[in-house]
N, C-alpha and C positions, 0 to 999 in steps of 0.2 A: 579592596583586594589589590596587593602591587600585582603587576607585569598586565600587560596585557596580549592578546592573540598576533601571531605575526605578521608581515605584510602578505600580501597575496601570493598565492600557489596557483600554477596553472597548467593545465592537465588537458589532453588527446586519444581520445578512446575511437580506436576502428575497428569494428568487431563484423562477425557474420550470426544470423539467428537462424534458429529452424524453429516454425511452429510447432505445438501441439497436436498431433493428428486427434479429429473431433470429426466420427462420424456423423453427429446430427445434421453439419454445415457443412466440410469442406468438399465433398464430393461434390456440390451444385456448382462451388466456385470454381476450384482448381484441378477438379478431377478426381475419381476413386483411389483411395490409397494414398495421394497427396499431400506432404505435411510440407508448405512452401519453406523456402529459405530467401533471405533477403539480408542487406547490409544495412549495418548501424553505425552511425558516428555520434559522439559525446565529447562537447566542449566545457570544461568547469572552470569556475573562479573558487578557490577557498581559503581559508584562514586557518593555519595549524593553531592548536592553544598549547602557549608556552609559558600561561600565567601563573600564578601561584596558588592556584585554586586546586586541591587534594585530586579534584576527578582528571585534571590534565597529564600529572603523573600515574594516578591508577591505569588510564586507558593507554599509555604509553603516547599521549600528544596526540587526538585524531585529529583529523582535520574535517572543517564543516565548510558548507557554503551552497552555491546555487548552481546548477548546470542546464545543458540546452541539448536535447537529445533528437537524432534526426531517425525515423525507422523505416526504410526505402520501400516499404509496401506496393506503389506504384510501379514497381519494375515488374512483378511477379505478372507472368501469362497466365489468363483466368479463361476457363472454359467458355463461361457466358457473360455476354456484358462487360462494363467495364473494371470489374474486380474489387479492388480498394484502392485508398487514396494513402499516399505519405502521412505517418504522425509526427507532430511534431512536436514537444515534452519539455514544458520548463519546470523544473525541481529544486529541490532542497536536499542536501544527501549529509552525510557523515559516512567516513572513511574511519576506522577504528584499527590498528594494529594488534593483533594479538602475540604476537612472536616477533622479537628484532632480534638479530645475532650480525653484528656488525654493519654491512653495507646491504646486508638482504631482511626483507620483512613480509609477514604474511599477518593477511587479517579479514577483516569483513568488510561490506559495504549496505547502506541503508539508502533507497530514495524514496520520498513521497512528495507527488506534484500534481500537474494538468497535463493531458495530452489532447491537441487540436486536429483533428482531421478536416480541412478544407473542403477535399474534392471525393467526390464516389463512394459518399456513403450510402447507406441503406436508403433506396426509394422505390415504392411498389408498383412503380412502373417503369422507371428508367433501370434501377438497380436491385431486382428483387431479391438477389443472391446473398447479398454484402448483409446475412443477417447478424455479421459479427460486430458492427459499429453503425450504430443508426444516432448520433449525436454530434455536434461538432465538439463538443468539450467533455470528456472523459478524466476519470483518476489514473494516474502514470502510479505504479508501484513494482517497487527492483527492489531485489536482495538478493546478495551475492557473495565472492569470496574473489583475493585478489593477493595477487604475489609481485613485490616488485624489490629492483636492485638499485643502488644509487651510483650511476657511473661517475658523480663526482659530488662536491659538495650542494650543487644548484641543480641537475639536471639526474632522470631519473628514469627505468625504462620497465614495464610490466606485463602481466598478463592477468584477465580477469575471466569470469564466468558467472554469469549472470541469469536469475532468473526475472522476465520481465511481465507484469501484467496491465492491461490497458481495459474500463469497463466504467459504466455511468453508472453503477450502482442500482440498476432497476428504475432509475430515474423514468427512464422511456424503453419501450419493446421496439424492437427486437433487440435482444444485449446476451448476446453468447458472450461476448467477451474474447480478447485477444490474450492466449497466452504463448510465450514463446521461451527459449534457452537459447542465450548469446556468448559467444566465447570471444572476447575482444584483447587486442594490442593497447598498450598504453605509454606514453611518451609524457614525462611531465619536467616542469621547473619550478624549482622553489626559491623563494627570496631568501637572502642571508641570515642565518642567524647569528645572534649576538652569543660572547660569551656569558651573560647575564642570562641570556634567556634558556640556555644550553643546561646551565646550572643552579637553576633556581629553587630553592627549596620548597615543598608544599607546606600552605600553612595547615594548621591542626584547627580544625571547624568544630570540636567535640562531638562527632560523631558515635551514637552507640547504635547497636543492634536492637530489634526488637518488634514488637506488632504494630503493624498499622493498619485503621480501617477508612474505609471512604462510602458516599452514598453519593450515586451519582442516576440522573436523571438523562433522555436525550430524546429526539424530536428529529424527523426526516421528511421528505415526500419522496413517494415511490407510487409508479403505475400499475396498473391492475391487468396482469398479464393474462388472464381469462377472459377480458374484457377486448385485450389488443387481438387474440386470436381469433374470438368468436367474429369481430368486427372484419377481420382480413379473408375470414373462410365464408362467411354469410355474407356480408357486404359490400364484399371487396375494395373495401377502404381503410386506410392507416389513420386508429385511432388509439390515445395515451391518455385516461381518464387517471389523474393522479390526486392520492388523497394522501393524509398526513397518517404517520406510524410512530409508535411513542415505546418508550424501553426505559424500565429501572432497576440499577443493578446496587446492592450491597455486597462491598468486600471486604476480607482480614486477609492479609499479606504479613509474611513475616520478611523484615528487611536485616538481610544478615550481611551484606556490606552497602556502602554507598552506592554501586549501581546495579545491585539485583537485589528481587524480591520476589518471594515465591507464594500461594496461598488458593483460595478459594472464593469463588465471588456467587451469589443467587441472583438470578436472571428473570425478570418480569417484561414478557414483550406484550403488546396490546396493538390489535389491528382492527381496527374501528369497522374499516371495511369489507371485512370478511364477508357479509350477505351479498354484497356486490358479485365476490368471486362465484358465491353458490349463483349467484343469479346467469352467468356466464359461462360458467365450465361444463354445465352438463352433467356431473356427480348424481344428481339429485341428491347432495346431503348438505346439513346444518352444519355449519361452522363455528366454533367457540372462537371469539377475539381474544381471548387471555391463554397465552404460554408461558409456562416454566420452566426453569430449568437451573444446572450447578454446573459450573466450570472451575477447569482446573487454569488458573492464571499465574503468567511469569510478566515480571516488569522489569523493564533495561531502561535505567534513567544516567542521563547527563547533566548536571547542573538539574533547571528547571524543567529540562526537555523527557519525555519519556513515551516508550513504545510499549505496549503491553497487549502481550497475545493470550488469547485463552482458546480450550478446546471445552465445549459445553456438551452434556445430554439432557435432552428435553425429558421431564418428568411428566410434563402433560403439553400436548401441542395437536392440536387440530382446526387450524388456522386456515386450510386451501393453501396456502404457499407452498407448501413442502412436505413431504413426506416421509423425509429423512429424520432418523435419529438424532444426529449429532449435528452441533452448529458450531462455527469459528468464528472469532471475535478478534477484530486489532483497532486497537483505540492509539490513535498518536495524542499527546495530551502537554498543557503547557502549565505549570504550577505558580500562580502568585503568591510566594511565601509573606508580602507585605498584606496582602487582605487573608492570613489565617489560612493557608495553605487551599483557598478556592484554587480550580483549574477549570482550562477549558480545552477541548480538542475533538474530532472527529472520529466516530466509530464505524469501521465497517464492517458487516456482516455476511457470513457466507453459510454456503452447504457445499458438500463434495469438495473441499478445498480449491475450489474453486467458481462456483456459480456465485456472484453476489447477490446478496438477496435485499439489502440496504444500504445506504450511507447516511448518517445521522451525525447532526453536533449535538455535542455533550455539555455539561457543565455539573461539574461537582465538587465535592467537599471532602479533604481529607483530615481524618483524627489522629 
């Protein structure tokens, strides 16, 4: 394929974030009705795709790269104890312009990576109020929209509005997770674009719309929340016993363009440790390790990368982990066309659009 991505782009964001108030735990840390605000800073190094790939022109030459974010949570005054520590995140991102009018552009941004908290995590003795973050490594997920204006051929300024989430995906409890909205100002510097890059014609890859089918298996480790609470309340100790959880998905999507496909998926979830949940949750119930449901799916693709989101409804569900009827799925994956469209990725399953149930690694095959 002719043409490569352009030289590095650099951008800096300085913002202000406001957490989403959650009455389950914020009163103990920050006070009744208080949703803390804190400063955020981002630095990104990216590459704009000016290749001859049809994806590049269809998506208005998106920028992809790596970034570093600082969430200044240690500056927040806590009612009890040390509060929370800063979160340092390292992530991959994509910025895609949706609308380009002269020097003005508007689009969306997505980030996925890891967040690290080195100080003031949850501790049952020293810091028992911070039930938000309990592990040094957590998932970092961010989605948002941003507007930019080109000050010159090399420099731009803009503003963005983002939703940021940090959670360990139930690998360890407590795990309420941090959710915050961020408003940030941007300054960027782009490498010079050559005339060949700016006017390169996309090649025809022979794309045809049609149905695609996939089978996917996934597995991950999650902690037993019932056992955690039982140990805290009855023994005064912090215990996280971890078990494997498994999933199977079969889906059918209709790909109506290179970048978008929509369809349905049938999910089977296996919770082998549900008897351990029953042992500690005190409900006196017998749980079924098998749950299944149907989900509406939408996949957004760029070359061999894709992100698929799903909203599902359980048809049978009684595993003791949640009593909600709806579940949400976010799958980030990479396809290997040279290996018959086998793909690998990460699946985040959640309830209530904010409470992560599990993070699993997946492998699948597209037909």
